[in-house]
C-alpha positions, 0 to 999 in steps of 0.5 A, a space after each residue: 500500500 502506497 497511500 496514493 489516490 486511486 480514484 475520486 468521486 464528485 458528490 455534487 454532480 447530481 445537484 443543480 442550480 443554487 444548491 450546487 456545491 462544487 465551488 464551495 468548501 465543506 466545513 465538516 464531515 462524518 463517517 458511519 462505517 455501519 451504514 457506509 455513509 459520509 455526511 458532509 456540511 456546506 455552509 448554509 446548505 442542506 446536509 449531503 449524505 454520500 453512499 460510500 459503497 455505491 459511490 453515489 448521492 444517498 440523500 440530502 437532509 434538511 433540519 425540519 423534515 430530514 430526508 428531502 423528497 426528490 424534486 422538493 424545493 429547498 427552503 431557508 433553514 439555519 445552517 448546520 455547524 457540526 455533526 457526528 454519527 452514533 458509534 453504536 453497532 446496528 445504528 443509523 443515528 446522526 446528530 447535527 448542530 445548527 446555527 440557531 442553537 438546536 441539535 437535531 437527531 436524524 435516523 438515516 435509515 428512515 430519513 426522519 427527524 427523531 428529536 430536537 433539543 436546544 443546546 448551542 453546541 460548538 462541538 459534538 462527540 459520540 461515545 464509542 458504545 454509541 449511547 452518549 452524545 457529548 456537546 460543548 457550547 460557547 459558554 464552556 458548558 458540557 452536556 451529556 445526552 442519551 443518543 437515542 432520545 437527546 434526553 439530558 443526562 449530565 451537565 458541567 457548568 463552567 465560566 471557562 470559555 473555548 472548548 476546542 474538542 471533546 472525546 471519550 475514552 475507549 471504554 466510554 466511561 470518561 470524557 476528555 475536554 480541551 480548553 486552551 493548553 489544558 485537558 480535563 478528564 471527567 468520569 461522571 457516574 452516569 456513564 458507568 451506570 449506563 454500562 452497568 445496565 446495558 439491557 435497560 439503559 432507559 430506566 437507568 439514564 433517561 428516566 432520572 433527573 439530569 445531574 449537574 456539576 459546576 466547575 470553579 474558575 481555574 484562575 487560582 488553581 496551581 498547575 502541575 508542570 512536572 512529574 515523576 513516579 516512585 513506582 515501588 512505593 506507589 507515590 508521585 512527586 509533582 512540581 508546580 508552577 508556583 515553585 513547590 514540590 508536592 507528594 501525591 498518592 499514586 493509587 488515589 491521585 490525592 495530594 498528600 503534602 508539600 515537600 519543599 519549594 524553590 523561589 516563590 512563583 518560579 515554575 518547576 520545569 523538570 523533576 527526577 528521582 533516583 529510586 536506588 539513591 533516593 536523590 530527588 533533583 528539580 530544575 525551575 524556570 530560572 535554571 536553578 537546580 536543587 537536590 534533596 534526599 527523599 526519606 521515609 519518616 515515622 510520620 510519612 515521606 519527607 526530604 533532607 536538607 538541600 544537598 545541592 543548590 546551583 543556578 546554571 548560567 544557561 537555559 536548562 530544558 
């Protein structure tokens, strides 16, 4: 296999007049391996569904009615902005976000609209098991829906804007969101509860009231900038952007206590532990290098007085 293009297809050939898409650039697309469909969004136009097996246009979808009857005149609808297929086996569900803040659920096997909800979604993601639809909006709010009904299951409120992307873990139990230079990992119980009652997810997830969680501003959060693990003792040592070094429990992820600190406000860029020697070395953003010996005391882990303290004359990466 060389990766060379073997052939190409133009899905605009069957479209005529003002609905022709040949000169436009698609803004989003999604694949459905189960039904061999490719859904494509063009700005201000209906959704195009391309049949990958037949290399032909499958249908066009409008927000109000779903599949468009052959020859039906196009009406003005809010433009689609994003879309994703459910990844569940034996499914044909397609979720589409629109510029008027609606999310519409289509059944592509029937060509019908299944449900509509007001979400203001900027990004959409399907869980690998296809049961959950995640959305992120312009205000930084994440919402989880039952994919079959668009019933709200869980909401994460936040005043941090700019959700760039959402993704689920492979087991569908965790959700990741990216904002700026940070990635958060969420494990709302509603995802596990769906998995626990696979045959009756409606009673577990849909009939219960949606849960809510409010994320406080991270302006006062001290970020971890470096990390090393002491595998045999099941602890982690973390350097932070305020110059401190803390000990964490590896099993629980809980912070234990502060070990020592460099200058206040000077971030720890690198930290290393020699497991045999117990020497813990750390480097901060001012190129200052410090070394301590990690020791187990009666009341827990601690460090000795400084063994080495030197500021290099060059930048240390």
